[in-house]
VEXDREN-2710 file (C-alpha; in Angstrom, 1 decimal):
% VEXDREN-2710
k/r/px/py/pz
1/MET/63.0/84.3/75.2
2/SER/63.2/80.9/73.4
3/GLN/65.3/78.0/74.6
4/ARG/67.7/78.5/71.7
5/GLU/68.2/82.2/72.7
6/LEU/68.7/81.2/76.3
7/MET/71.4/78.7/75.2
8/SER/73.2/81.4/73.2
9/GLN/73.6/83.7/76.2
10/PRO/77.1/84.0/77.9
11/ILE/77.7/81.5/80.7
12/GLU/77.0/83.0/84.1
13/GLN/78.6/80.6/86.5
14/ILE/77.2/80.6/90.1
15/VAL/80.0/80.7/92.5
16/ARG/79.4/79.0/95.9
17/ARG/80.6/81.3/98.6
18/LYS/82.5/80.2/101.7
19/LEU/80.6/80.1/105.0
20/SER/83.1/82.6/106.4
21/ASP/82.3/85.1/103.7
22/GLU/78.6/84.9/104.6
23/VAL/79.4/85.3/108.3
24/PHE/81.7/88.3/107.5
25/ASP/78.8/90.0/105.6
26/ARG/76.4/89.5/108.5
27/LEU/79.0/90.7/111.1
28/GLU/79.8/93.7/108.9
29/ARG/76.1/94.6/108.7
30/MET/75.9/94.4/112.5
31/ILE/78.6/97.0/112.7
32/THR/77.5/99.3/109.9
33/SER/73.9/99.2/111.0
34/GLY/74.8/100.4/114.5
35/GLU/73.7/97.2/116.2
36/LEU/77.3/97.1/117.4
37/GLN/79.0/100.4/118.3
38/PRO/82.6/101.4/118.5
39/GLY/84.0/100.1/121.7
40/ASP/81.5/97.3/122.0
41/GLU/82.6/93.7/122.5
42/MET/81.8/91.3/119.7
43/PRO/79.5/88.4/120.7
44/SER/81.3/85.3/121.8
45/GLU/82.1/82.6/119.3
46/ARG/79.5/80.3/120.8
47/VAL/76.8/82.9/120.5
48/LEU/77.7/83.6/116.9
49/MET/77.9/79.9/116.1
50/GLU/74.4/79.4/117.4
51/ARG/73.0/82.6/115.8
52/PHE/74.4/81.8/112.3
53/GLY/74.3/78.0/112.5
54/VAL/78.0/77.6/111.5
55/GLY/81.1/76.1/113.1
56/ARG/83.9/77.8/114.9
57/PRO/86.4/78.0/111.9
58/ALA/83.9/80.1/109.9
59/ILE/83.5/82.5/112.8
60/ARG/87.2/82.8/113.4
61/GLU/88.0/83.3/109.7
62/ALA/85.3/86.0/109.4
63/MET/86.5/87.7/112.6
64/GLN/90.1/87.8/111.2
65/SER/88.8/89.4/108.0
66/LEU/87.1/92.1/110.1
67/ALA/90.3/92.7/111.9
68/ASN/92.2/92.9/108.6
69/LYS/89.9/95.6/107.4
70/GLY/90.3/97.6/110.6
71/LEU/86.7/97.0/111.8
72/VAL/87.6/95.1/115.0
73/ASN/90.6/94.7/117.3
74/ILE/91.5/91.1/118.3
75/SER/93.5/90.8/121.6
76/HIS/94.7/87.4/122.9
77/GLY/92.5/86.1/125.7
78/GLU/89.9/88.9/125.2
79/ARG/86.8/89.4/123.1
80/ALA/87.2/91.3/119.9
81/ARG/86.1/94.9/120.1
82/VAL/84.6/97.1/117.4
83/LEU/86.9/99.9/116.4
84/LYS/86.0/103.5/115.6
85/LEU/86.9/104.1/112.0
86/THR/88.8/107.3/111.2
87/ALA/90.4/108.6/108.1
88/ARG/93.8/107.8/109.7
89/SER/92.9/104.2/110.5
90/ILE/91.5/103.6/107.0
91/PHE/94.8/104.8/105.4
92/GLN/96.8/102.7/107.8
93/GLN/95.0/99.6/106.5
94/VAL/96.5/100.2/103.1
95/ASP/99.9/101.3/104.3
96/LEU/101.8/98.1/103.6
97/THR/100.1/97.6/100.2
98/ALA/101.0/101.2/99.2
99/LYS/104.6/100.7/100.1
100/ILE/104.8/97.4/98.1
101/MET/103.2/99.2/95.1
102/LEU/105.8/102.0/95.3
103/SER/108.7/99.5/95.6
104/GLN/107.6/97.7/92.4
105/SER/107.2/100.7/90.2
106/SER/109.2/103.9/89.7
107/ASP/106.2/105.4/87.9
108/SER/104.1/104.9/91.1
109/LEU/106.7/106.9/93.1
110/GLU/106.7/109.7/90.5
111/HIS/102.9/109.7/90.6
112/LEU/102.9/110.0/94.4
113/LYS/105.4/112.9/94.4
114/SER/103.2/114.7/91.8
115/ALA/100.0/114.0/93.9
116/ARG/101.7/115.4/97.0
117/ILE/102.7/118.6/95.2
118/PHE/99.1/119.0/93.9
119/PHE/97.7/118.3/97.4
120/GLU/100.0/120.6/99.4
121/ARG/99.5/123.5/97.1
122/GLY/95.9/123.4/98.0
123/MET/96.7/123.0/101.7
124/ALA/98.9/126.1/101.5
125/ARG/96.1/128.2/100.0
126/GLU/93.7/126.9/102.6
127/ALA/96.1/127.5/105.5
128/ALA/96.9/131.1/104.3
129/GLN/93.2/131.9/104.7
130/ARG/92.7/130.2/108.1
131/ALA/96.0/130.3/110.0
132/SER/95.7/131.6/113.6
133/ALA/98.5/133.0/115.8
134/THR/98.7/129.6/117.5
135/ASP/99.1/127.8/114.1
136/ILE/102.0/130.1/113.1
137/SER/103.6/129.7/116.5
138/ASP/103.4/125.9/116.3
139/LEU/105.0/125.9/112.8
140/ARG/107.8/128.2/114.0
141/GLU/108.5/125.8/116.9
142/ILE/108.7/122.9/114.5
143/ILE/111.3/124.8/112.4
144/GLU/113.4/125.4/115.6
145/ARG/113.1/121.7/116.4
146/GLN/114.3/120.9/112.9
147/ARG/117.2/123.3/113.4
148/ASP/118.2/121.4/116.6
149/CYS/118.2/118.2/114.5
150/LEU/120.7/119.3/111.9
151/GLY/123.0/116.5/111.1
152/HIS/120.6/113.8/112.3
153/ALA/118.7/112.5/109.3
154/GLU/115.9/110.6/111.0
155/GLU/115.0/113.3/113.5
156/PHE/115.2/116.0/110.9
157/ILE/112.9/114.1/108.5
158/ASN/110.4/113.4/111.2
159/ALA/110.3/117.1/112.1
160/ASP/109.9/117.9/108.4
161/MET/106.9/115.5/108.2
162/GLY/105.4/117.2/111.3
163/PHE/105.8/120.6/109.6
164/HIS/103.8/119.6/106.5
165/THR/101.1/117.7/108.5
166/ARG/100.7/120.7/110.8
167/ILE/99.9/122.9/107.8
168/ALA/97.2/120.3/106.8
169/GLN/95.8/120.5/110.3
170/ILE/95.0/124.2/109.8
171/SER/92.2/123.2/107.5
172/GLY/90.3/121.6/110.3
173/ASN/89.6/118.6/108.1
174/PRO/90.8/115.3/109.5
175/ILE/90.7/113.7/106.1
176/TYR/93.2/116.2/104.8
177/VAL/95.4/115.4/107.8
178/ALA/95.2/111.7/107.2
179/VAL/96.1/112.1/103.5
180/SER/99.1/114.2/104.4
181/GLU/100.3/111.7/107.0
182/ALA/99.8/108.8/104.7
183/MET/101.7/110.3/101.7
184/LEU/104.5/111.5/103.9
185/ALA/104.9/108.1/105.5
186/TRP/105.0/106.4/102.1
187/LEU/107.5/108.9/100.7
188/LYS/109.7/108.5/103.8
189/GLU/110.7/105.1/102.6
190/TYR/112.5/106.7/99.7
191/HIS/113.9/109.8/101.3
192/THR/117.6/109.3/100.8
193/GLU/120.7/110.6/102.6
194/MET/120.9/113.3/99.9
195/LEU/119.1/115.5/102.3
196/ILE/122.0/115.6/104.6
197/TRP/124.5/116.8/102.1
198/THR/126.0/120.1/103.2
199/GLY/123.6/122.9/102.7
200/LYS/120.5/120.8/101.7
201/GLU/119.0/120.8/105.1
202/LYS/119.6/124.5/105.5
203/PHE/117.7/125.1/102.2
204/THR/114.8/123.2/103.8
205/LEU/114.8/125.4/106.9
206/ALA/114.9/128.6/104.8
207/GLU/112.1/127.4/102.6
208/HIS/110.0/126.4/105.6
209/GLU/110.5/129.9/107.1
210/GLU/109.4/131.5/103.9
211/ILE/106.3/129.4/103.8
212/VAL/105.4/130.4/107.4
213/ASN/106.0/134.0/106.6
214/ARG/103.6/133.9/103.7
215/LEU/101.0/132.0/105.8
216/GLU/101.3/134.6/108.6
217/ALA/100.7/137.4/106.1
218/ASN/97.6/135.6/104.7
219/ASP/99.3/135.7/101.3
220/ILE/97.4/133.0/99.5
221/ASP/99.2/133.1/96.2
222/GLY/102.6/133.6/97.9
223/SER/102.0/130.6/100.2
224/GLU/101.3/128.4/97.3
225/THR/104.3/129.7/95.4
226/ALA/106.6/129.2/98.4
227/ILE/105.5/125.6/99.0
228/LEU/105.6/124.7/95.3
229/LYS/109.2/126.0/95.1
230/HIS/110.1/124.0/98.2
231/LEU/108.5/120.7/97.0
232/GLU/109.9/120.9/93.5
233/ARG/113.4/121.2/94.9
234/SER/113.0/118.6/97.6
235/SER/111.3/116.2/95.1
236/ALA/114.7/115.1/93.9
237/LEU/115.6/113.9/97.4
238/TYR/113.2/111.0/97.0
239/ALA/114.7/108.2/95.1
240/LYS/114.2/104.4/94.7
END
């Protein structure tokens, strides 16, 4: 390529990276490579300073970045420890960001409600094929706990969340459970007192009972239909 052609190419500016970013990358590799295992203490600041040839501020900033991403836990007066990553812990890392996104856009709330319906229809079909007697018993116990919470919004909604998460648990897939917990937690921020209007909570109980009956009968299509009916009605109870 000629000098003229080189000069005509788009500018590709070289960005100088912060030392803490370089330290973060190296510490992250120590974790992802298995050099450091979940539960292990991170090396001391002094050891890391000598190993990487950087000052204490770069080490501390990099360590804080690891903590913000859920890779390590920092406790006052103790060495940071490597955390075991799970689907649940990963979703918890974006919990605040998700809630901010929802608060800033009504479209985002509608998209989340739609995604939840799509997800739970699949969970119902999966559960109808796999539900054991223990699963059905647990779901019926949650319904009775909900019944005991009539008139108490917070307790009733918590039991409601437990019911839907328990259905996801029947799949045996921890990622499904984490997705269920995350979506329900984000939606809870917008679950209004409309639920406690006379009769609304009783509709919820009746619909939950119908869902469990369909699951117990291993009725795949019936389980999906029951949960779709339930979610489409209750969708209106979530508002900004």
